[in-house]
C-alpha positions as CSV (number, residue, x, y, z in Angstrom):
1,M,-35.1,172.9,33.7
2,D,-36.4,169.8,35.5
3,D,-36.3,167.9,32.2
4,K,-32.5,168.5,31.9
5,K,-32.0,167.7,35.6
6,L,-33.9,164.4,35.1
7,E,-31.6,163.5,32.2
8,V,-28.5,164.2,34.2
9,A,-29.8,162.4,37.3
10,K,-30.7,159.3,35.4
11,L,-27.2,159.2,33.9
12,A,-25.6,159.7,37.3
13,V,-27.4,156.8,38.9
14,T,-26.7,154.6,36.0
15,L,-23.0,155.2,36.4
16,G,-22.8,155.5,40.2
17,H,-23.5,153.6,43.4
18,F,-26.4,155.2,45.1
19,C,-28.3,154.2,48.2
20,T,-31.9,155.3,49.1
21,D,-30.7,158.3,51.0
22,D,-28.7,159.4,47.9
23,M,-31.8,158.9,45.8
24,A,-33.8,161.1,48.2
25,Q,-31.2,163.9,48.0
26,V,-31.3,163.8,44.2
27,A,-35.1,163.7,44.0
28,S,-35.3,166.7,46.3
29,L,-33.6,168.8,43.6
30,F,-36.6,168.5,41.3
31,S,-39.2,171.2,41.4
32,F,-42.2,168.9,40.7
33,D,-43.4,165.6,42.1
34,D,-43.9,164.1,38.7
35,N,-40.2,164.4,38.0
36,R,-39.3,163.1,41.4
37,L,-41.6,160.1,40.7
38,A,-40.1,159.5,37.2
39,F,-36.6,159.7,38.6
40,L,-37.2,157.4,41.6
41,L,-39.0,154.8,39.4
42,Y,-36.1,154.8,37.0
43,A,-33.4,154.8,39.7
44,H,-34.9,151.9,41.7
45,A,-33.1,149.4,39.4
46,Y,-29.8,151.0,40.3
47,C,-30.3,151.5,44.0
48,Q,-27.9,149.7,46.4
49,D,-30.6,149.2,49.1
50,P,-33.9,149.1,47.3
51,Q,-35.6,147.6,50.3
52,N,-35.4,151.0,51.9
53,Y,-37.4,152.7,49.1
54,P,-40.6,152.8,51.2
55,S,-38.9,155.3,53.4
56,L,-39.0,158.0,50.6
57,R,-42.4,159.4,51.6
58,D,-41.0,162.8,52.7
59,V,-39.5,163.3,49.3
60,F,-42.9,163.9,47.8
61,T,-45.2,166.9,48.2
62,F,-48.3,164.9,47.6
63,Q,-49.2,161.5,49.1
64,S,-50.7,160.3,45.8
65,N,-47.3,160.4,44.2
66,Y,-45.7,158.4,46.9
67,D,-48.6,156.0,46.7
68,E,-48.0,155.6,42.9
69,L,-44.3,154.9,43.6
70,I,-45.2,152.1,46.1
71,R,-48.0,150.8,43.9
72,T,-45.7,150.5,40.9
73,L,-42.6,149.1,42.6
74,Y,-44.4,146.9,45.1
75,P,-47.7,145.8,43.7
76,S,-48.2,143.1,46.3
77,R,-47.9,145.6,49.2
78,S,-50.5,147.9,47.8
79,K,-53.2,145.3,47.3
80,K,-55.9,145.2,50.0
């Protein structure tokens, strides 16, 4: 079911005007972190306030998935 939700969610953000809070609400509808991550990575390009994406930590069950989101979208922030 998550695969179908992912298709619909991607279409919705492509056609709509979503902010980070909206992205969090949509991401929370997925059962698994891997689908949340896939959605949020895709949706970033359509987000109205992408600078707030780092606030999405609570959307994920596992810290490693949040870390992957930040590492992928903000590589300069994750380098130490």
